[in-house]
N, C-alpha and C positions, 0 to 999 in steps of 0.2 A: 638868455632863460633857458632853462632845459625842461625836460618831463621826466617827475619823478614816478617812480616804477620799483617792484620788489620784486624778488619768488622767491618761495621758502618750501622746504622740504620737511617729511616726518621719516622716519623711520624705526616702526614699534621693536624694540630689540632684547626685550623682556616680557613675562605676562603671564608668569607663573606654570606656564603651559598649557594655556586654555586653550591658544592657535591649534596647537600639536592635538589635543583631543577631538578639537572641534572636525579636524581634517581625517582624523580616525573614524569618527563614528561616522562624518558622511561615506567614507569609503567602504566602512562596513555596510551600511545602510543598502547602497548600491546591490554592494555583492549579496545583501539578504533579500533583496528584491528578484534579481536571477535565481536564487535558490528558491523562494516561492514559487515561479514558474518551472522549476526541477519538479518538487514535491506535485504539486497540482497534473502536470503530465504523466508523475510514475502512478499516480490515484487514478488519473484517466486510462490508463492504460491497464490496471491490474481490474477497474471495473470491466474493462472492454474484453480482456481475458476472461473474467469469471461469466459475462454474459457468451462468450462463445462456450465454453466449458457444457454450462448448464443446457444450450441449445443440443450438443452434440450428446450428452447424457441422456436425457428427456427422451431426445430423437430414436437412439440407441434402446433405453430401456422398452419404450414404445411398440419397436421392432420386435423384440425380445419377445414381449407379452402375447402381439399380434401372432408371433408364428407358435409360439406354444398353445395358447388358445386354438389355433387350427389343430395342432394336432391332439388336445383335450378332447374338440369336437368330434373327430374322428374316433376314438374311446367312448365320448357318450354315444355316439351310434350305433358301436355296434355293444355297447350295455343295455340300451333301451332295445337292442333286438333278442338279447338272452330276458333280461325280464318280460316281453313279452311272449317269448318260449316256455317262461316259467323257470328257467335256469338259475334265476338270483332273486333275491329278496324284495321286493318294492321298499322298503326301510332302508335298503343296502343303497338303492337305487338312489332314493332323495339326499340321504346323506352324502354321496359321492357330489350329487349335484351341486347341494351347497355349498361343499369346498370348492369346486371350480365357479360356482357365481360371486364367493368372495375374493377369488383372483382377478374375475373378468373386471369386478369393481373397481379395482386399481387403473385400469385405463382413464375412468374419469380422471382420477386425481391426474394421473401422469400427463392426461392433454393439457388440463389447466396446467400444470408447471409448465409445461412446454411453450402453452401459449403467452405463460408470462417473462417466458426468455425471449422468444422472438421478437417479442415488443419493444425488452431492454435491448436485443441487438440490432435491430432495427433504429433504434434512435443512435445508438452510439456510432453504427456503422453507415445507416442511412440509408441502407438497402435490407431487403425481404433476404431472410438466409436461407441458402437453399440447403444442401445434404453436404455438411460439412463434416471434414475428418477430424479424429483424433489433436489436438493442436498439443503436437508434439515437436520436438528439436528446438523450441527456442530457447527453451532456457533446462539446460541438463541438470541430472541430480548434482553430478560434481561441482556444477557451476552455482547452482541454491548452496550447497553445504560451505564452499569457500565464500561465497559472501556473506552467508551468516555468520563465519568466524570473521568476517572485515565488516561488522554492524557500526562499529567506531566513527568510521565514512559516511552514515546513512546520510541522506539530504536532513531531512528532520534535527537529528541532533545538530549539523552544522548551523543550521538556523537557529537554532535556540541560542548558541555558541556565539552567533554574529549577536543575540542581543546580551548574552552577557557582554560581550566587548562595550556595544553601546553604552550599556549601564557602566561599566569602569568609566570611560571616558567621560561619562556625566559628573561621575565622583570626581576626577579629578578638574574638570571646569569648575565645579565647589567650590572644589579647595583651591582654587588658581584666582577665586573673589578675593579671599583675603588676604594676597600678596598684593606686591607694590607693581606696578606698572612703568617701564623705562623705555621714554623714547628717544631718538636719535631726532637731534632737530639741528635745521642750517638755514640762512636765509642770507637773500642779497638784497640790497635796497640801493637804488641809484639816486641819484644827487638831486635836488631840486636849482638847484643854480649851477652855472656852467663853472667850473674851477673846483668845486666842492668835493670831494675826494666818496668814493664808494663804500658803504657800511655794508660788512659782513659779520655774520652772527654765526656760531657754531657753539652744539653744548647737548647736555642730555636733560629731559624733563622727566619728571617724575611724580605719580600719579598712585593716591593712598587714601583709601576712604576708609575715616576712623570710628565711623559708627553707622548703620543701616537700620536702629531699630531692631536688628535679630533676624532679619531679612536674609542674609546669607547663610547664616546657619540651619536659617528653615529650609533651605533650598538642600542645602548640604544632608541632612537629616535625610529628607525625601529622597535624595538621592542615593545615600546608603542604603535606606531602605527596598529602593528596585533593584539593587545590586545583590543583596543578601538575596531576593527573592527571586533572581535573574538565577543565580547560583543554587538554588533550592532546585528549581526546574531543570536546569542542565542535567544535576546527578538523577533527580525520579526521572526523568525523558532517558536516560545511559541506564536507571535499571530497570523500567521499563520494557524497552526495545532488548536489552540483551537477555531478559526471562522470556519474552517472546521467543526472539529467535532459537532459544534454548528448549523451551515447547516443541516448536515446529522443527526444527530438526530431530527430537526424539517422536514425535510424530511420523516423521519422513523414514525414519528409520523402522521404526514398528511396521510400517506400511510396506517395505521392500522385502522386508520377513515373510510378510505373509503374502507379498503375492504367489508366488511359485503354490505356496497350500491352496491358495484360493484355484488357480488352475487345476492342480490335482483334485479337489474338489468336486470342479463342474466336470473333469474327464470321470471321475467316480460315479458321480451322482447321472451323470447321463449315457452311462453303462448300466447301473443299477435300474435306471427306469425303461431301458432296451430289456436287457431280462424280463423285470416285472409284467409287462407286455407279453413278451414271447409267451411266457409261463401262465395268463392270464386261459385261454382256452385249453388248457390243459389240467388247470386246475389249484396249480402248484403255487398261484398267486389268485387273491383276490382283488374288488376291486379298489377297496382303500389303500391298498397296498400299492396299485398301479398308478391310481392320482396320485397318492401323496409322494412315487418315483420321483412323477412327472413335475407335482409343485416345487420338491426340495433343489430338484433341477434347475430350473425356473429362477430360485432363490438363490442359488447358487451363481449363478449368472449375472443376477441382478448385483449379488454384493461383489461382485469382481469390477462390474461396469461402476457403481458408486464408488469403490476403492480406488480404480485408477481418475476420479473425478477428484477423487481429494488429495492424490497425492499431486496432481497439477496445478490445483488450485494454492495447495501450501508451496511449491515451485515457485508459481508466480509473486505468493505473498512475500516471501523473501527477496524476490528478486527487487520487486515494488519498491518495499522496507530500505532496502540498500542503494536504491537507484539503477541497478544491473536492467531493470526492465526498460527505462526510459531511454540508457543508452542503445540498445538493442534495439528499438524500431528509431531511433536517430534522434533523440532530443539531445538539446546542444551541453556540453558537460564541461566547458572551457571556465569555469567558475574560479577563481583567483582566492588565494588562498589568503 
């Protein structure tokens, strides 16, 4: 007497593309997860750059204001002596002092802005900021403009494209449910008794569901709706990012053109302030002219700092949106297509 035994094997040979679509979706989702890390890394890098820029610009502005306040105090002392000698009217002195006080009040606002920037810097860098240099050199103007032109490679867009790919494969899976499945099957059965022959079976099995109460159609309708939504999301994101890059580039161009003019304005206002101060004792300039010249020079230098900070911020925005900033600080970029 023998012992019966059997072995059966089955191999799927056709499923309407369902397996292929599922594999593609799994691969796309894995790439999407890596892109999520790239996106978050670039956002964090941009936030850190902004914190650095803010600490730098508010520190610079405070130093400027303190220097101008010291110069104005010298002028005020001179004005008060002239007022005590009857050389100027008391009303004129009060008018001048009010303008100086208005400038001095800005120190409180700047100190508050700096304190907030320092807190943000400490949170991101895990240390208190010391004297920070202007954050230049990491992203050049030419790099920023090149990256703006390559906006279609932005990680955000690639992530949405991944979602579109997953949605497309979901539709393929839903459509495959309407198609038959075919399996190649083979089996071997050993005999029960000695001398009996071994049975071998080979064939193809077909499976098809004729009716499911509308479940498959409902799943297909939902998958197609998700696909339509993904296509619209990608188109909207492309338009939005392209518009943002165009605006930022135009702003950068305007800033580049204005920087030499601002430098010229600073030089001219500084010269005017010195001339007005030297002419005060000779009567060729009055108090208002001296103080206004000092204030105008302060305003010009303040605008110069603000403009440079804005230029740097915009360059970092482009670099972050397009993924360059993450590359510059060493984030992984080996994302499979």
